[in-house]
N, C-alpha and C positions, 0 to 999 in steps of 0.2 A: 504493499499500499504505500507507494512513493509518490505517485502523481497527486497533485493538489486538486481541489475542486476547479480552480481556475484553469489549469492545465487540461483537466478532462472536458470543461465546456469548449475550450478552444479546439480541442481534438475533435469533438463531435461536430462542430461547425466546418472543420476542414474535411471531415468525412462527409457531410451533407453536400458540400460544394462539388466534391469528387463525384458523388452520386448523381449529380445533375439538378440539385435544387436551385431554383432562383434566388431564394433567400431562406433564411433559418433563424431560430434562435433555440439555445440550449440552456438547460438547467443541471447543475450537479450538485449533490448534497452528500457530505460525509457526516455521518451521525454515530454517536455513542449513547447508550441508555442503560440505566440500571433501575431496577425496581424490586424492593424487599417487602413481603407482606409477613406480619406476625400475628399468631392468633394463640390465646392460651398460654403466653409466655414462651411459645416455642416458634421457631422459624416455619412458616406455612409455604411460603414460595420465594424463590430468588431467580430473578431473570436478568440477563444482560445481552445486549445486542450491539454489534458493530456492523455498520453497513455503509455502501456508497451506492447511491442511486442516481440514474440518469434520465433525463427527459428531453425529448428533441421535437421540435415542430418545424416542418419544412413547407415551403410554398412554391408552387409552379403556377405562375400567373396568379389567377384568382381562385385557384385550388389549394387545399392545404390538408395535411395529415399530421397526427402526433403519434409518438411511440415512446415507451419508457422500457428501461431495463436496468440491470445491475452488474453486467459484465463489463469490466473496464478494459479488457484486452483490445488492442488496436483492431484485430480482425472482427471482433464481436461489435464494436462500434461502427466499423464498415458496413457489417451486415445490417445493423440497426438502421443506418441511413438509407441503404439500398431499399429496404423494406418500406421506410416512410415515403421515399419518393415514389415507389410503385403504388402505395395506397393513395397518394395525392393525385396520381394520374387518373385513378377511378373516382375520385371525390367530385361531387357537383360544385359548380362555380359559385362563389359567394363574393358579392360586390364589396362587402364590408371588411373583409380581412385584409391583413398586412401589417407590416412592422411599422413602428414610428419613424417619422422623419428625423433625419439627424439633428435638425435645429430644436427638436422637441425633447431631446434627451437629457437626463439630469447630468449635471456637471459637478455637483457635490456628491461625491460617492464614499467619503470617509466616514464610516459608521462608528468610529471610535467615540465620537462625542456623544452619541447615544447611549454608551455604557451598557451594552447589552450582553457582555461577555465576562464572566467571573474567571479571572485568571489564576485563582487560586487551585490548589491540587483538587483532582477529581476525588470525591469522597470513596473510601474504601467500603466494601460491603458491610464490614463490621460497624462502621458508622451509622450507615443507613439502618441496620437492624437495630442498633442501640437507640436511635431517634424513635423508630416504631415501637419498641419495647416500652420506653419511657412514657410515650403517648398513651399506650394500652394500659399500663400500670397506673397512671394518673386517673384515667376514666374509671378503671376497675375500683380504685380506692373510694369512690363515691358510693354511699349507702343507697341501695336500690337498684344499682347496676348489675344485671345477672351475667352478661357476657358481652364480649367484643365482637362484632361482626367482621371488622377488618381494622388493622392499624397498618398503614402503608407508608413507606419513604421511598422518593423517587429523585433521580437525577438525569437530566439529559444535556447533551452538547451537540451543536450543529455548526458545521461550516458550509456555507451556501454561496455558489457562484452562479451568476447569469451572464450569458454573452450572446450577442446576436451580429449578423452580417451587416447591420447598419452601422457598426462601429461601437456599439455599447458593450461595456465589460464592467461589472460590479460585483463585489463580494462583501459578505459580512459574516460574523460568527455570533452565536446567541447561547446562553445557557439557561437552565430551568431547575430550580430545587424545590421540591414539593413534599408536604407531610399531610397525611389525612387519617381521621380516626371516626369510625362508625360504632356508636354504643347503642346496646339494647338494655332497656329496663323492662322489668316485669316478667311474667311467665305465661306459657300457653298462648290462647287466644287474647290474652290481655297484654302481650308484648307490644312495646313501641320502640322506635328506633329514631335516631338522628345523628347529625354528623357535624364536624368541624374540620377546617383544613386551611392550608395556606400554601401558595405558590409564588415563588419570587425568582427574579433573575440572579441574585446574589444570596449565598448560603447565610451571610452575616445578617440579612433583612428578614430571615424567616422568623416566625413567631416561635416560641418555645414549644416543645413537645408537651410540657405539663399543661400549658395554657391551652393547647388544643385538646388534649384529652379531658381536661376538666370542663370544658365548654360543651364538647360533644356530649358528655355524661349529663350535664345540667339540662340540656336541650331535650334529651331523651326523657328524663325523669319528668319534666314539665308536660310532656305529652300523654302520660298515663291517665287511663279512665276517661277517654274522649266521648263527646256527645255530639248530637246533631241538633242545630238550632231549627226554628220553624222555617218552613220555606217562605220566601218574601223578598221584597227590595230593600236592600240596605247598603249603607256605605261600606267599602272595603278597603282596608290598609295594606298595601303590599309592602312587606318587610324588605328592609335593604338587601337581604340575602337573594331574593328573588324578583325584585323590582325591575332589574335590568331586562328581564324577559318581556315586560310590556314595551320598553323602548326597543328591544330586539324585534317586535313584530313591525314597529314603525320603520326601523332600518331596513327591513327585509322588503317591505312595500315600496321603499324608495331606492331599491337596487334596479340599475338600469336594465338588467336582463330581465327582470319581471315586468317593467314598464314596457320594454320594447315588445315583449310577447303579448301584451295587453292584459297580463294576469296580475294586476295590482289594484287594491282599492284606492291607491293614491293616484292612479295613472292621469287623473284630469285635475289634481290638486295643486299643481306648480302655481306658486305665488299666493296660494290660500293659507289661511291661518289654520293650523292642525294642532298647535298646543296653546295654552294660555299666553297672553301677551308677554308675561313676565319671564317665560322659560326659552332658552335657547339651548340647542344640542351642537356643541363644538367637536369638530373632528381635528385632533392634533397628533400627527404621527411622529412628532419630534420630541416627545417626552423621554427624558433619561430613565433608564432602568425599568422600562415598561414592555411587557412583551409584544404588544402590538405596534411598536415604533419601527420605522424604516425611513431612509432618505430617498429610496427609489421603489417604484412598484415592479411588478413581474414582467412589464414591458420596457422597463428602463426609463420610464418618465418621473420627473420629481414629484414627490409628495409634498403637500403643503397643508397648513392650517385653514380650515374653512368652516363656516357656520352652515351646517346641513339644515338646521332650523333657526332662523334669526328672529328673536322677539315673537316667537309663535309661528312665524311663516316659513313655508316650505321654500327653500331658495333653490334647490337642484337635486338631481339623481346622483348616485353613486355609480361611476362610469369607467369602464376600460375602454380601449380604442374601438373595438368592433361595435359595441353597443352604442357608443357615443355617434359613430358614423351612421348607424341605423336611425338614430332619433335626430340627426342633423345638429349635434353638439360637439363639444370638445371633451376628451377624456379628462376626468378629474384626478388621475394619477392613482387609481385604486384597483389596478389589475392584480389579481392574487393567482398563484399558479400551483396546481399539482403537478405531478410528473407528466401528465397527459392532457391537461386542460387549463385554459385561462378564463377567468370570469371575474366580475366586479365584486369587491368586498371592502367593508369599511374598516378603518383602522381604529386608534383609541378614540373613544367618545366620552364626552362629559356633559352632562345636563345640569343646567342652573339648579343650585341648591336653594331651599327656603330659609328661613330664619326661626324655624320651629323645630323641636325635637320630635322624635317618634312619639314620645309620651304625651307631648303637647297635642299631637294630632289625633291620639287616642281620645283625649279629653274633648276635643272638638267634634269627634264623630259621635260621641255619647253612646249609642248602640250600633253594633256592626261586627264585622269579622276582620281580625289581623290575620293575614295569611303569611305563614312561615315556610310552607313547602307546597309544591304543585306536582301533579302527575298528569301524564296525557295532555293532549291538545287537539282541538278541533277548530281550526281557523279557515274561514272562507277567504281565499286570497283576493276574490273579486269584490266581495261586500265588506269584508272586515269583521263579519259576525265571529264572535269569540266565545269558547266554551272550554272549561278546564277544571279538572279535579283538584280539590284543595284541603289544605289542613292547616291549622292554626289555632287561634284563641278567640272565644267569644267576648266581646266587649260590652259592658253595660255600666252606664254612668261613668265612661272613661277609664274603667279598670277591667283588666282580664279576669274572669269569673270561672272559666272552665276551658279545657282543651277541646278542640273541634276536629273531626276526621270524616272522610267519606262524604263531602259535600261537593257540589258543583257550582261554579260561578259563571255567569254568562251575561253578554252584553255586546255592544258593537264598538269596535276599536276607534272609529271616528269620533264617536261621542264620548267614549271613555278618556281618550287622550286630551280632549279639549277641556276636561274638568280636572286635570290632574292638580294636586296640591303636594308641593315636595317638602320633605323634612330636610334636615341639615346634617345627616348621619353617613353620607357616602363615605367610603374608603378611598383615599386619594391615589394609593398605589395600584389599583386595579387598572386594567386596560378600559373597561367600562364603569366610569365613575357616575352611579346613580343612586340617589338617596331613597328612602322609604317613600312611597307615593300613596296618597289617598284619593280614591275614585268614588264619586257619590252615585247612588242609585243603581248598583248592580243586582241582578236577579241571582238569588241564592236558593238552590235546591237542597232542602235538608229533609226534615221529617215531614 
């Protein structure tokens, strides 16, 4: 394993040219990952992987094809390129495909200032196991916790290189260090579970194993003996742990691929108010030590800070080159790439926070549901009709009076998002910084 990702990407482009491609771009990723799971004080599972993956996209006029592989021998890469060109010859023409023009390409490609790579030594398996053991032991030490479903510590490191025949070449490295614990309280049919965890670029930023274990246990204990409230229309407070899912539905509807296909409930909402006037949704891909940060996208275009929602008004779609061309617009620098596909994706997002705590919003809602976890989802992409299973706590007179499980909440995203009231409790180190959100008048299906 001596070739760097940059060298492999360049070699793929050379192979594509020799195979007859008019143009091409290539992705090479070198990755290392470790995962340690502990249960009952003993090692449950240990995994380690080392890989080098390749992705190649070739163009013949307005025809294209993509191929992926992991064999980095020169002969294997030549065969990849030959097959990709043969596939492209059989592909239908697409007037919207093609690489970026040279003048569109990012010139700032030094990702060091984003601080996405922890240069400290890779943790030994014994270190990961010890972290998982400490989290498990901390959770089990809490009265009422009967077992731990999972305690897991993980580490990953990636070196990524992108190159294209339009002259672009860029690379960066990123690391991730994670620790999670799932605790179970109660016995038999009365068991309840909940979790806590943390994931950071730097090991030194990770919360302690004891804190994660204790929090997972406390959350599981709070969920014991749940009930169902009466069916009706109530205010619903989405806890900060899951509130980003609401914004995620908004972001998905503003995705240029969905809009270009006509499968978005926001397709006619450009320039309209979709959130309260006090709220903006800012995309900032240049935040240091945040997993969603990058200086250039998967097509070599510069990323930039932008207001996706500005004072409640939808300002634009999330676009890569092809979908921008379909819509007669310019790419927003949001192309994301798997080994064999390119599509638009939003980077780091931050919703305007309010000036009230979650507890303040509970008092404001009076009677209603605080949602702390959700399961399943039925979202109509054309109308925004929304239905999800939920669990949490029933609120009366501004206080939690009993845990709730097995209920369904329903509404329409257009109406829900227009009535959002944010708290001030978002975690600033996440890629999606979204506080707890209060929504008025959702339908709750309980007893």
